[in-house]
N, C-alpha and C positions, 0 to 999 in steps of 0.2 A: 504494500500500500504506500502510495506517495503521500507524504505529510507536508502540507503547505500551511503557511500562516493563516490563510483564509478559512481553514478547517478547525482553527483553534481560537480561543480567547485567553488573554492573560489578565489577571486581576491582582489587586492588592487587598488582602483580607483584613477583617477587623482586628485580627491578631498580629498583623504586620507581615504576613507571609506573602510571597509572590507565588501565585498559583497559575499553572497552565492547565487548560482543560480543553479537550476536544469539544467542538460544538454539539456533537451528538451525545455528550455526556459519558462516553465509553471509557475515558481515561482522564484521571486527575492527578497532578503531581505538584507538590510544593517544591519550589526551587530555592536552594540555599547554596551560597558560595559558588554561584555559576557566573562565568564571565560572558558567555555567549549562548544563545539558543539558535541551533541550526535547523532550518527547514529546507525542503527541496528547492524552494523558490527564493529564499533569502536568509541572511544571518542577522540576528539581532544582538547588538552589544548590550550588556547589562552592567555598565559601570557602577550602577547604584546598588547592586546586589549585596554588597557588604556593608551598606549603611545599617545602622541599628533601627529597630522597629519603630521607635518613636519618631526618629528623623524622617523615615520613609513616609509615615503618616502625616507629619507636619508639612513636608514639601508638597505632597500630593494634595493635602487640604488647602494649603495656601494657593496653589495653582488653580485648584477648582474654584475657590472663592474669587480670586483676583482676576483671573484670565481664563474664562471658560473655553475660549477659542484655542488655548495653548494645548499642545500635544503633551500630556502628562509624562509619557515615557521619555520624551526628549528632555523635558524639564528635570526629571529625576537624574538622567545621565549628566546633564549640564551641571546640576548642583553637585553631584558626586565628584566631578572633575574640577570644580571651581575652587574648592577650599573656602567657600563662603560660610558664614554662620547663617542660622535661620533668619536672624534679624536682617542681615545684609541681603539675603535672598529676597526677603519681603520688599526691601527697598529697591532691589533691581527689578522686581516684577512691576513696580510702580512706574517704570519707564516704558512699559509695553503699551502699544496702541489701544489694546482692549481696556486696560486700566484707565487710560486717558479718556476713552469714549464713555465708559460706564461709571467711573468713580470720581475723576479729578474735578469736575465742575460742580460737584455737590457741596452745599454748605456743610458745616460740621454736623448740624442737626439732621440733615438729609442723609449724610453719610452713615451716621450711627443708626438711624432708622432703617436704612437699606441693608446695612451689614447685619443687623439683628434679625431682619426678615429672612435673609439668606441662611443664617446660622441657626436661629431658633425657630424659624417658621412663623414668626410674628414680630412686629416692631416693639422695641422698648418704649415705655411710656413713663410719664411722671418723674419721680425721683431718679429712677435708673437711667432714663434717657438724659435727664439734666446732668447727672454725675459724669457720664462719659463725654457729653458735649463740653462741659466745663473743663474736663481733663485735656481735651484737644484745644479748646480756646485759650487755656492758660499755658499751653506748650509743655504740660507735664507728661503727655504721651503724644506720639506721632501716629498718623494713620497706619503706618507700617507696623507699629507696636500692636494696634488693635487688631490688625489682620492676624498677627501671630497668636494673640490671645484667643481670637475666634477660631482659628484652625485647631487649637488645642482643646476647645470645648468638647467635653465628653458626649453631650447630646448630639452635637454636630458630627463628631467622628462616628458615633453609633449609626447615625442615619446614612452618612456618606459611605461607610465601609460595610454597613448592614450585612444581610444574609449572604449575598453572593460576592461581596467585595466591590471595590471600585474598579471598573474595567479600564485597563491601561491600553490594551490593544485588542 
């Protein structure tokens, strides 16, 4: 049987494992310490395979929040080879066109409201909203900091990585 990438999907599970599964469900494997995955039609580099579980989930979560158009596989590989911290990675994602289109022009209140809708499924209101808006207004936190906090939110991670995991490819 010829195995091609199109007959598989690769996901990041809620436990932080990289899982490859045939689309017909006949074979599932968790990948650890793998540098490349070779299919008959292409080879995939996995520079990110040796990142710790929390870092994998943080980078994938940040990318998903900040730049839904980004290819998460590519972002994970770029992060792994960049030697950036999570905070610096968040700042670098703020330079992307998608961030500029969806987030940059928002007031701090609109930003916090939109971010909380993405992460919590509902907007913050009242004292919670005012607290985070004031943190931004007073430069106690930067937007990149709030993205990192959001990507680490347990509720968000449970939803994002859920039952089947976050599909990377």
